[in-house]
C-alpha positions in Angstrom: 56.2 38.1 28.6 52.5 38.5 28.7 50.1 36.6 31.0 48.2 35.2 27.9 50.7 32.4 27.4 50.1 31.0 30.9 46.3 31.0 30.7 44.5 27.8 30.1 43.3 27.5 26.5 39.8 26.5 27.5 39.6 29.6 29.8 41.0 31.8 27.1 38.9 30.5 24.1 36.0 28.8 25.8 36.3 25.7 23.6 35.1 22.2 24.5 37.0 19.1 23.8 36.5 18.0 20.2 34.8 14.6 21.0 32.2 16.3 23.2 31.3 18.8 20.4 31.0 16.0 17.9 28.8 14.0 20.1 26.5 16.9 20.8 26.2 17.5 17.1 25.4 13.9 16.5 22.8 13.9 19.2 21.2 17.1 17.7 21.1 15.5 14.3 19.5 12.3 15.7 16.8 14.4 17.4 16.2 16.3 14.2 15.9 13.0 12.2 13.6 11.5 14.8 11.3 14.6 14.5 11.4 14.3 10.7 10.5 10.7 10.7 7.8 10.9 13.3 4.4 9.8 12.0 1.8 12.3 12.9 -1.9 11.8 12.3 -1.7 14.2 9.3 1.2 12.2 7.8 -0.6 8.9 8.4 -3.7 10.2 6.7 -1.7 11.4 3.7 0.1 8.1 3.5 -3.1 6.1 3.6 -4.5 8.3 0.8 -1.4 7.6 -1.3 -1.8 3.9 -0.7 -5.5 4.1 -1.7 -4.7 5.8 -4.9 -2.0 3.3 -5.6 -4.4 0.4 -5.0 -6.9 2.0 -7.5 -4.2 2.3 -10.1 -3.2 -1.3 -9.6 -6.8 -2.4 -10.0 -7.1 -0.5 -13.2 -3.9 -2.0 -14.5 -5.1 -5.5 -13.6 -8.4 -4.7 -15.4 -6.5 -3.7 -18.6 -4.4 -6.8 -18.4 -7.4 -9.1 -18.1 -9.1 -7.2 -20.9 -6.1 -7.6 -23.2 -5.9 -11.3 -22.2 -9.5 -11.7 -23.1 -9.0 -10.0 -26.5 -6.1 -12.3 -27.2 -8.3 -15.4 -26.6 -10.9 -13.9 -28.9 -8.3 -13.3 -31.6 -6.9 -16.8 -31.1 -10.4 -18.3 -31.6 -11.0 -16.1 -34.7 -7.7 -17.2 -36.1 -8.5 -20.9 -35.5 -11.9 -20.4 -37.2 -10.2 -18.6 -40.1 -7.6 -21.4 -40.5 -10.3 -24.1 -40.4 -12.0 -22.5 -43.4 -8.9 -23.0 -45.5 -8.6 -26.6 -44.4 -12.1 -27.5 -45.6 -12.3 -28.9 -49.1 -14.3 -26.7 -51.4 
């Protein structure tokens, strides 16, 4: 028989136990995720710019809503005025 069968598997193949390998990969993934989510000055500036643009868009939408609301009150007043003309005796 050959000597290979008596050698330790770890010595022969250089493998680590599975749990250690899995834990190392999880740690590497965690470090990569931390680096990806880290807020740098450049990212913070870009985020602030996006929020500023979002605020402007919301202000414009609010302006349109108020304008539409105002137009509805004007139409309502016109309609009441128009209706009152039909109620008056000729």
